[in-house]
N, C-alpha and C positions, 0 to 999 in steps of 0.2 A: 518313328519313320513315317507314319501316316500323316502327321502334321507337316513334315517336310514335303511330302508328295502333294499335299493339298496346297501348300504355298507355291510350289513349283507350277501346279496347274493354274492357280490364280494369276501368277505372273505371266504365264503363257497366254491366258485369256484376255489380259488387260488390253493389249493392242487391238485385238478383235473387237472388244467392247467399244474402244475409242473410234475404230473405223465404222462400226455400226451406227454410232451416234452421229458422226459426220455425214455418213451416207443418208441416214434418215432425214436430217435437216436439209441436205441438198435436194433430195427427191421431193421434199415437201415444199420447196420454193419454186413457184412457177417462173421466176425470172432467171433460173439457171437452166443449162442445157439438159441436165438430168431430170429437171422438173417437167420437161416436155415429152419425155418418152411415154409409151403406152403403159398403163397401169402404174404410173409413178406413185400415186397415193397408196396403192396396195403394197408396193415395194417399200415405201417409206414406213408404213405401219409395221411391216415385217421386221425391218431393221431396228425400229424403235423397240419392239418386243425383244429382239436379240440383244440389244444393248442392256435392257433391264435385267435379262436373265444372266448376262455374263459379267456385269459390272461389279466392283467391290463396294460394299456399303459401309461407310464410316459412321461414327457416332453422330447422331443428329443433335441439333441445338433444341433447347426448350422453345426459344423464339417468342416468348411472351413479352411483348413490348408495352401493351396497354390492355386494360380491361374496362368494361362498362359497369359502373356502380350506380344504379338508379338514374341512368341517363347522363352521368358525368364520366368523362374519360379520365381514368386514373393511370398514371405512368408506372411502369414496373422496372425496377432495377434489380437484376439478378447478381448476387455476389456470394463468394465463398466465405463462410464464417469459420469453419474448422477444416483443415486439410490433413487428413490421416494418410498413412501409406496406402491403404486399400479403399478409402472412401473420402468423399468431401461432403460436408454439410453445407447445403446451399439454402440461401434465404432469398425470398422474393419480396423486396421492400417496395411498398406502395407510396406514391407521391401524388399530391393534388394541391392546387391553389384555391380549391373551394372550401371555405371554412366549415360548412355544414358536413361535407363529406369527410374532411379531416377529423372532425369531432366524432363522427359515427365510427370511423375506422379505428380510432384510438382505443375505444372500449371493446373491440371485438376480440374473440378468443384466439390464442396462439395455438397452432396445431403443428406437430411434427409428423410428417408423412414418411413412413419407412417403406421405401420401394423394394421390390424383389431383387435378390441377387440370384437369378435363376436362368441367365442366358441373355436377357435383353437389358438395355440400358434403362436408367430411371426415366428417360424421356418418354417411355411407353405410357407414363402417367401424366403426360402433358395436359390432357383434357381434365384429369382429376385436379391438377394444380390450378389450371385456369378457372375452373368452376369454384373451387374452394376459396380463391383469392377475393371473390366478391364479398365474402362475409367473415374472412379469417386472416390472421397473420400466418403465413405459410413458410415452413421449412421442409426440406426433403433430403433424404440420404441419396447421394449420387455415387454409386459403387464404381470403382475403377476396373478397367480391363486388366486381369492379372498378368497378361503378357507384357504390359507396360511397366510393371513393378519390378525393379531389380532384385535379384536374390539377396542382396545385402540388407534388404528390409525385413528379411525373415519370412516365415510361413504365416499363413492366415488360417486360423481354426474357427470352428463354430463358436467356441468360447470367446474368441476375439470379436466376433459379430455381436454377441450379447453385450460384451463390455463396451463396444462402440456405441450401441444404442443407449446404454445407461449414461455414457458421457454426453451424448447429444441431448438427452432429456434434461440432464442437469444444466446444460448450457442454456436451453430455452427457458427453463425455470428461473435461472439467474437473471434473465432479461425481463421476465414477466411474472415473477413470483410462482407461477405454475403453468401447466400446459396440458393439452390433450394429445393423445397419440393415435394415429391411424396406421394400420398395417394392411398391406394388400398382398394376398396370396402367401408366398413362401415365408415372409417375415412374421406371420402370425405366431409361429412357434418361438423364435428367439425373442420377439417383443414380449410375449407372455412371460418368458423366462426372465427377461430383464426387469420387468415390473415386479414379478414375484420376489426376486432377490432384493430389490430395493425395499419392498414391504417387509420382508423377513428381517432386514437390518434395522428397520425403524426409520428409513429415509422417507423424505417427502415423496409420495407417489403421484403420478399424473392424475388429473381430475377425471379423465375418462379414457377408455380404450375402445377403439372401433376396429373390429377384426373382420376382414373381408375375404371370403373365398380362400381360406387357408386350411392346411392339413393338420389341424389340432389333434384329431384322432383319425388317422388314415385307415383304420380298420373299418370304418363305417362307409358303406356304399363305395367300395374301391373302384377306381377308374383304371384305364389302361396304363396311365402313368404310375399309379400306386402298384399295380400288379407287377410291372417290370421291376420296381425296386424291391418288392416283397419276394419275388420268385428267384431272383439272381443272388448269388452269394457275394459277400464282400470281396473275395478274391476275384470273382468274375469282373466286377467293376474296376478293380485295381489293374487287371491284366488287359481289359478290352477297351476302356474309354479314357484312360489316363495317359497323357503324352507330355513330352518335354517341349518347351517353347523353342523354336528355331533361333539361330544365331542372329537373325536380322532384326530382332526386337529387343528392347531394353531389358525385358525379363528373361533373356536367353537362359535356358537350362532349368527354369522353374517347371515343376510338375503341375499340369493343369488338366481340367476337363474342358476341351476346346469348345468355343462357341459354335463352330460350324457343325459339330456333332449334335449339339442341342437343337440347332436350327433344323437339321435333317430330321430329328425326331419330331419336332413340331409339324413339319410338312407331311411326314409319313402318317400322322394321325388323321389328316383330312386331305389326301392327295387329290381326290376328285374336285374338292372345293377350290383348291389352289389352281388346278389346271383350268377349270371353268373361269376363274377370276382373270387369268392371263389371257384366255381367249376373248373374254368380254372386253378386256383392255384393247386388244387388236381390233375388235368390232367397233368400239367407241372411236378409235382413231380414224377408221374408215368413214364413219358417219359424221365425223367432225364434232363429236360430243366432248368438247374440251373439259367441261366440268367433271364428267364421270372419269375421264382419263386422268385428270389431276388428282381426284380422290383416290384412285388406284395407286398413283405414284406416291402420294403422301403416306398411305397405309404401308406399302411395302418398303418405303425408305426406312420406316421404323421397324417393321417386322423382320426385315432381312439384316438389320444391324445388330450384331450379337457380340458378346464378350466372353472371354475365358474366365473360368473360376479356379482358384487355387485348389489343388487336389485334396489337401487335408480338409478344407472346409466342405468340399463336395462329398467326399467319402464319409465324413462324420455326420453330415446331414442325412445321407442315405441310411446309415446305421441307427442314429438316434431317433429319427422321425418315422422312417418307413419299415424298419426291421425290428428294433428293440422296443419301439413305442415307449421310449423312456419317459416322456412327459406325462402321458396318461397313466403309466404304471408307477409313477412316483420314484423312479430310479435314476433320474438325470442329475448329475453333479457337474457344475460349471466352475472352471478355474478363473479366479479373479486376477486382475493385473498384478497383485502382489503374491500370486502363486497359491492362494488358499482355495481349497475345494469347498463349494457351497451347494447344498441340495436345493433344487428348484421345487418350491412348494406354493402352487397357486392359491391354496386355501388360506395363505397368509395375507392375501389381498383383501382389504376390508373397506377402503375409502375411495376406490377407483370404480366409477360407473362403467358398465360393460354393454356394448352393442355389438352383435354379430350380424353379418350380412352374407347371404348365399344367393346364388343364381339358380333358378329352377332348372336350367338346362346346362349347368356347369359340367363339362366333361373332363376337367382337370382336378378339381376338388369336389368330391361327390357330396350328395345331400347328407347333412348331419355332421360332416367332418368339422365345420367351423362352429356350429351350434354346440358342439361338445364342450366348448370353453365354459359354458355356464355351470356344468356339473363340477368342473375342476375348481372354479372360483366360488366355492360353496359358501364363503363368508361374506360375499357381497350381497347386501339386502335385495330381495326379489324386486322391490320397487325401483331399483336402480339397474335392472337388467332388461334388455330388450333384444328380440331376434326378429330379423326381417328377411323374407324371401322375395326376391325380385322375380315376378312372373314373366316368363318368356325370355329371360336374360341368360346368356351363356357366361363363360368365365370372364371374358373381356367386357361384357355388357354391364357388369356391376361397377366398373370404375371408368368406363369410357363410352362415349356415344349417347344417343338419345335416352336410353333407359337409365343410364347413370344420372344424367342431368335432370330428367323428369320424374323418376321413380325413387332412385336410391339417395341422391343428394338431399332432397327435402327431409328424408328420415335422419340422415347424418347431421345435417345442419340443426334440426330441432333437438336432437339428442345432446349434441355438444352444448347448445345454448342453455338447455335445461340443467346442465351440470357444470355451471361456471363456478360453483362453490363446492368445497370439500364436503362429502357426505359424512355423517356421523357413524363411526364404527359400531357394530353390534357384537355382542358376545357369542351369539349363535344364530345361524340362519339355516333353514331347512333347504335341502337340495330339492329342486323341483324343475320341471320342464317349463320353458318360457314360451308363451304363445306369440304368434306374429303380431307385431304392433306397429 
């Protein structure tokens, strides 16, 4: 019922949002009668803010058309390589008519970026993709909004997520012999499971894994997000945050964790920050600071665009990652596409180099949660492990913005480049802490 009430409210607000947009533009135009009334600019700014608060936010585009590679403009063609019921594998193909640039790009590493399925679209990693494209062939998982997936496609489980990742890794490997994998936040756990299972079977494993700000061991430095998942029972989540998709969507009847609930949770973590940001937007409009106002719009166009998650996937993630700690306890079994249960054993990974990245001020994945991956992957040689803590960076700062581009990315780039060949497996490797490198 809550989902239906939310949709009813959204439908009722839509004409008000449209009216506010029209009023704002009219009041901001000195050639109209409304633009001549007293305090027209202030009214225009108020209506612009009202429009932003009331409008519906749809999935944004990546919108990466060109990138600069050492002073040469390189065209980007975005295309779908694999279309699964709940996810698309997107590739950003680079084109140039400069022979030297083409030769350089041809030998660069192929990287699969596994985007989070935790409420926002993969476009949240736009800056990650744009930066990586300068030195890498880039693929990314683009997860679908569960409310758009018909019930005829079946349910989506955490096991399916792991199996999707393995299929995508094999696809990139088939194109380039091998690849590197980067996971940001939530997917660190299923990506580690995917690579572990491939290693256990004796399959070709990725050359390297980069784990960024994820809950590998959520018991370490628990955050508000962790505490909620740990203190509430499975039945509480089942009864309080799971709803059926309304009839107006293709996925009508599907049980989901709605994106609007996740968004409310994000905002509730820092309400004062968001209130100040919206007030600053109002002030920027009054001052005519178009650059700052546009920066605000770009951020919230992305931040406010959310997707629904299939209930089975969401509930299983809560149980496996935040309640049973099945990965670190060595009790996680994943069902393969052919129905076989396989135990996740990170210690079977021997030939995949490992980089973990954490933000000093991360309030979503606490300190040490991602670094814990090094203890789990005990058979990876210590010389092929590295941990990096980004000073002054919060959760989003490790994959987007100035700190990502200037601090984190150089570490990621150098690590991937240093592991373009398969490392030789060793029969035994001592567990040890990894220093910041």
